[in-house]
C-alpha positions as CSV (number, residue, x, y, z in Angstrom):
1,M,-9.6,148.3,77.4
2,G,-6.4,149.8,78.6
3,L,-3.0,148.0,78.9
4,K,-3.5,147.4,82.6
5,D,-6.9,145.8,82.1
6,R,-5.6,143.7,79.2
7,S,-2.8,142.3,81.4
8,R,-5.2,141.5,84.2
9,A,-7.6,139.9,81.8
10,R,-5.0,137.5,80.6
11,D,-4.1,136.6,84.2
12,V,-7.6,135.9,85.5
13,L,-9.7,134.9,82.6
14,E,-10.0,131.3,81.6
15,L,-11.3,131.1,78.1
16,N,-12.9,128.0,76.8
17,C,-13.8,127.4,73.1
18,D,-16.3,125.2,71.3
19,L,-14.2,123.5,68.5
20,G,-14.4,120.9,65.8
21,E,-17.7,122.4,64.6
22,G,-16.7,122.9,60.9
23,E,-14.3,125.8,61.4
24,P,-11.2,125.6,59.1
25,P,-8.3,123.6,60.7
26,E,-6.1,126.7,60.7
27,Q,-8.8,128.4,62.8
28,T,-8.9,125.5,65.2
29,A,-5.1,125.7,65.6
30,A,-5.1,129.4,66.1
31,L,-7.8,129.3,68.7
32,C,-6.0,126.6,70.7
33,G,-3.2,129.1,71.1
34,C,-5.5,131.6,72.7
35,V,-7.6,129.6,75.2
36,R,-7.1,127.3,78.1
37,R,-9.9,124.8,77.7
38,I,-11.5,123.3,74.6
39,N,-14.9,121.6,74.1
40,V,-14.8,119.3,71.2
41,A,-17.8,118.3,69.1
42,C,-18.3,114.6,69.2
43,G,-19.6,113.8,65.7
44,V,-23.4,114.3,66.0
45,H,-24.2,118.0,65.7
46,A,-20.8,118.5,64.2
47,G,-17.3,117.0,64.0
48,D,-15.9,113.6,63.0
49,D,-13.0,111.3,63.9
50,A,-10.5,113.5,62.1
51,S,-11.5,116.7,63.8
52,M,-11.6,115.0,67.2
53,A,-8.1,113.6,66.7
54,R,-6.9,117.0,65.6
55,C,-8.3,118.7,68.6
56,V,-6.8,116.1,71.0
57,D,-3.4,116.6,69.4
58,L,-3.7,120.4,69.7
59,A,-4.8,120.1,73.3
60,R,-1.8,118.0,74.2
61,R,0.7,120.3,72.4
62,H,-0.8,123.5,74.1
63,G,-1.4,121.9,77.5
64,L,-5.1,122.6,77.3
65,K,-8.0,121.2,79.4
66,L,-9.8,118.8,77.0
67,G,-13.6,118.3,77.1
68,A,-16.4,116.6,75.2
69,H,-19.1,118.7,73.6
70,P,-22.0,116.4,72.8
71,G,-25.0,117.7,70.9
72,S,-28.4,116.7,69.5
73,P,-28.9,115.6,65.9
74,G,-30.3,118.0,63.3
75,S,-30.1,121.7,62.8
76,F,-26.5,121.9,64.1
77,G,-27.8,120.8,67.5
78,R,-29.6,124.1,68.0
79,G,-33.3,125.0,68.4
80,S,-35.5,123.3,71.0
81,V,-35.5,119.7,72.1
82,H,-37.4,117.9,74.9
83,P,-35.8,114.6,75.6
84,T,-36.7,112.3,78.4
85,P,-33.9,111.7,80.9
86,A,-33.3,108.3,79.3
87,G,-33.4,109.9,75.9
88,L,-30.9,112.6,76.9
89,M,-28.4,110.0,78.0
90,E,-28.9,107.9,74.9
91,W,-27.6,110.9,73.0
92,V,-24.9,112.0,75.4
93,A,-23.3,108.8,76.6
94,P,-22.0,107.4,73.2
95,Q,-20.7,110.8,72.1
96,V,-18.7,111.2,75.3
97,A,-17.4,107.7,75.0
98,R,-16.3,108.3,71.5
99,M,-14.5,111.5,72.5
100,A,-12.9,109.8,75.5
101,A,-11.5,107.1,73.3
102,H,-9.9,109.7,71.1
103,A,-8.4,111.4,74.2
104,T,-7.0,108.1,75.4
105,H,-5.5,107.3,72.0
106,G,-3.9,110.7,72.0
107,G,-2.4,110.4,75.4
108,M,-4.9,112.7,77.0
109,R,-7.9,112.5,79.3
110,L,-11.3,114.2,79.4
111,V,-11.3,117.0,82.0
112,H,-14.9,118.1,81.5
113,V,-18.1,117.7,79.6
114,K,-20.1,120.7,78.2
115,L,-23.4,120.1,76.4
116,H,-24.0,121.9,73.1
117,G,-26.8,124.1,72.0
118,S,-30.3,122.7,72.5
119,L,-29.1,120.0,75.0
120,Y,-27.3,122.7,77.1
121,H,-30.5,124.8,77.4
122,A,-32.8,121.8,77.8
123,V,-30.8,120.6,80.8
124,E,-30.4,124.1,82.3
125,G,-34.2,124.5,82.3
126,D,-35.2,121.0,83.6
127,G,-34.2,119.6,87.0
128,A,-35.0,116.1,86.0
129,L,-32.7,116.2,83.0
130,A,-30.0,118.0,85.0
131,G,-30.2,115.3,87.7
132,A,-30.0,112.5,85.2
133,F,-26.9,114.0,83.5
134,A,-25.2,114.8,86.8
135,R,-25.8,111.3,88.2
136,W,-24.5,109.7,85.0
137,A,-21.4,111.8,85.2
138,K,-20.8,110.8,88.8
139,D,-21.1,107.1,87.9
140,E,-19.4,107.0,84.6
141,L,-16.9,109.9,84.7
142,P,-15.6,110.3,88.3
143,G,-13.8,113.5,88.8
144,V,-14.8,115.0,85.4
145,E,-16.2,118.5,85.6
146,L,-19.5,119.7,84.1
147,L,-19.7,123.2,82.6
148,G,-23.0,125.2,82.7
149,L,-24.7,128.3,83.7
150,P,-24.1,129.8,87.1
151,D,-27.8,129.8,88.1
152,G,-29.3,127.1,85.9
153,A,-30.6,123.6,87.0
154,L,-27.3,121.9,86.4
155,V,-25.3,123.6,89.1
156,H,-27.8,122.4,91.7
157,A,-27.9,118.9,90.3
158,A,-24.1,118.7,90.2
159,R,-23.9,119.9,93.8
160,E,-26.4,117.3,94.9
161,A,-24.6,114.5,93.1
162,G,-21.2,115.6,94.3
163,V,-19.9,116.3,90.8
164,P,-17.4,119.1,90.2
165,F,-19.1,122.0,88.4
166,V,-17.6,125.0,86.6
167,P,-19.9,128.0,86.0
168,E,-19.4,129.7,82.7
169,G,-20.2,133.0,81.0
170,F,-20.2,133.9,77.3
171,L,-18.1,136.6,75.7
172,D,-19.6,136.5,72.3
173,R,-23.3,136.0,73.1
174,G,-26.0,138.4,74.2
175,Y,-27.7,138.0,77.6
176,L,-31.4,138.4,78.4
177,P,-32.4,140.3,81.6
178,D,-33.0,137.0,83.4
179,G,-29.5,135.7,82.8
180,R,-30.4,133.3,79.9
181,L,-28.7,133.7,76.5
182,V,-30.6,135.5,73.7
183,P,-31.8,132.7,71.4
184,R,-29.9,132.4,68.2
185,G,-31.7,134.1,65.3
186,Q,-32.9,137.0,67.5
187,C,-31.3,140.4,67.4
188,G,-28.3,140.6,69.7
189,A,-27.8,136.8,70.0
190,V,-24.2,136.8,68.7
191,R,-22.0,139.7,69.6
192,P,-18.4,138.9,68.7
193,S,-17.0,142.3,67.9
194,K,-13.7,143.3,69.4
195,E,-15.3,146.3,71.1
196,E,-18.1,144.3,72.6
197,V,-15.8,141.6,73.9
198,A,-13.4,144.1,75.4
199,G,-16.3,146.0,77.0
200,R,-17.7,142.9,78.6
201,V,-14.4,141.9,80.0
202,A,-13.6,145.3,81.4
203,R,-17.0,145.6,83.0
204,W,-16.8,142.1,84.5
205,L,-13.3,142.7,85.9
206,A,-14.4,145.9,87.5
207,T,-17.8,145.0,88.8
208,G,-18.5,141.3,88.3
209,T,-21.4,142.1,86.1
210,V,-22.5,142.0,82.5
211,E,-24.9,144.2,80.5
212,A,-28.0,142.5,79.1
213,V,-29.5,143.4,75.7
214,D,-32.0,145.7,77.3
215,G,-29.3,147.6,79.2
216,S,-30.0,146.0,82.6
217,I,-27.0,144.9,84.7
218,L,-26.6,141.3,85.7
219,P,-24.2,139.9,88.4
220,L,-22.3,137.0,86.9
221,D,-20.2,134.7,89.1
222,V,-18.3,132.5,86.6
223,K,-15.0,130.7,86.4
224,T,-14.6,130.3,82.7
225,W,-15.7,132.3,79.6
226,C,-16.8,130.7,76.4
227,V,-16.1,131.8,72.9
228,H,-17.3,130.0,69.8
229,G,-14.9,128.9,67.2
230,D,-17.4,129.5,64.4
231,S,-18.2,133.1,65.5
232,P,-17.2,135.6,62.7
233,G,-14.0,137.5,63.6
234,I,-13.6,135.7,66.9
235,L,-9.8,135.6,66.8
236,E,-9.6,139.4,66.4
237,A,-12.3,139.8,69.0
238,I,-10.4,138.0,71.8
239,H,-7.0,139.6,70.9
240,G,-5.8,141.4,74.0
241,V,-7.8,139.3,76.5
242,A,-6.5,135.8,75.6
């Protein structure tokens, strides 16, 4: 990526980062200096009161958009889960409330909610779950944004419920030809190298597309780009685009 592209990337890319997921505190702090929005683990798949409070403090000091990142229990919140709509909200609601309390205590407010891992993909693939989540957000978190895939179930549910929605892409994850992410554990799932991140940013800035793992080209209309705080080498990978 050339100097002109790097300058443009910093101007137009909003990076968001999943944090409080067991990364060293110095990594958390360094990433908060590189992104504009953080998604904070709420103590189930990862995180605890200390990490939540630390993230709130960093968000306040850096002027970041602060979000809750609730997940499912077990296996770091990854894999496959099939909750009912009621079961989904039994997981999500108390986690978001816990994070919201930390935000208020730290003089901040929640700007958004982004589901983690298995919950993220369960909701994106199930209209009933997406509808329950969006309706809950409208009733309990007026004005709070939901983050999700640009063409999954949640964007439609959020639109129907009148909830603000922010479509996101992923800089350090591989894409399948249908626009879904490559499942973790499969070849090409995590791609955090500096060259791959720079290449993805340059392609998207030039064409609005990304390359899937099979070489096919996907249009991607997104407003924010996720990086993962626990991806190996992620600080080096986003150098020049953050």
